[in-house]
N, C-alpha and C positions, 0 to 999 in steps of 0.2 A: 489519921483523920480521913474520913470518907470523902470521896469526890462529890462535889455538889451536883445535884440533879440538873441544874441549869447549864452545867458543863457537858452534859451527855450528848453524844453524837449518835445519830440513827441512820441506818442504811436500809433502804427498801429495794428489793430486787424482785421484779415481776414483769413478765412480758405483756401483761394486761394493763393498759392505762387506766381502766375503771377500777381495778384492784389497787393500783398505786394511789389513785385519787382517794379511794375510800380509806385506805390505811393512813394516808397523809392527813385527811380530815380528822381521823381519830386522834392523832397526835396533836393536831391544832386545837381540838376541843378539850383536851385534857387540861386540868388546872395544875399540871406539873410542867414547869418550864424545862426546856432543853436547849442546847446550843445550836444544833443544825440537823437538817435532814438531807441526805443525798439519795436521789432516785436513780435506778438503773434498770434496763430491760433485759440484759444478758449477764450470765454468770462469768463468761470469759472477760467481758469488759471490766467487771468488778475485780476479778482475780488479777488482771493486769494492773489496775490501779493499786491494789493492795501490795503487789510485788514491788512496784516502784517506790512504795512507801508514801504515807500521807503524814501531814503535820501532826495529827492526832489519830489515835485508833478509834474504831467504832465501838460503842458500848452495846447497842442493840442492833441486830440484823434481822429484818423480816424478809423471808425468802419463800417464793412459791415453789411447790414440789416439782413442778414442771416448768422449766424456763425454755425459751426458744432454742437455746443452743446446748443445754445440758440438763440433767436431773439434779435436784437439790441434794440427793444422796451422794453426788459427786462434788457438787459445789461446797457443801458444808465442811467435809473433811479438808478440802483444799484451803478454804478460808481459815479454818482453825490452825492448820499447819503454818500458814503465812503469818497469822496473828498470835503466835505462841506466847509472846511476851505480854500481851493484853487480850486474851480471848474474849470475844463478845458473847453476850447472851443471844441465842438464836431462836426466833419464833418462826416455825415453818407453817405454811398454809397450803391447803389442798381441799378440793371438793370431795375427795375420796378418803373417808375416815380410816380405811384399811391401811393407808400408808403411814399412819401415825407412828406405829412401832418402828417401822423401817427408818423413818426420818429421825426419830429419837436415837436409834442405834447409830446413825450417821453423825450424831452430835447435837441435834436440836434440843433445846431446853424446854420448849413448849410447842404446842400444836393448836392451830385455830382452823376449824373447818370452814371452807369457802361455801357460799350459798350457790344455788343453781341459777340465780338471777344474774345474767351477764351485765346488767347495768348497775347492780348493787351487789357485788360478789362477797362483800365483807359485812358480817354482822357487827355493827359498831359497839354494842354493849359487851359482846364476848371479847372482841379485840381490846376494848378499853380495860376490861378486867385483867386480861393477860398482860398487857403493857404495864399496868400498875403493879402487878406482881413482880414483873422483871425489874422495874425501877426500884421497888422495895428491896429485892435481892441485892441489886447493885449497891444501894445505899448502905446495906448492912455488911457487905463483903468486899467492897473495894477500898483499898488504902488511899 
């Protein structure tokens, strides 16, 4: 039996509070329920929490390509190693489309290009489509 969408846990890792706000709004506007969202600004902070163990694993991780303390190409493999038993679907974000292949090679399942507008760095319709795709994948492939 597939895990119900309303039980999904989301993690957003981005050093930009405007990006975190935009991504959080996308999840809030979806007509797809979820259990919780955790927001963090640094990769080391999140990896530390993951190493200590959490009550439930994260189902979707949205991570910026460039964090204040590390690159997503370092964060993603580390998170996937720690979460081997329940690997999350990872959505990477960056204003630089040229990083897409590098991020996918590191383990990202999807890529969303950030906009050049510092106050609104996330295109809500593109992020919404990406998130819905990841929820559908999880609904079909999670026991």
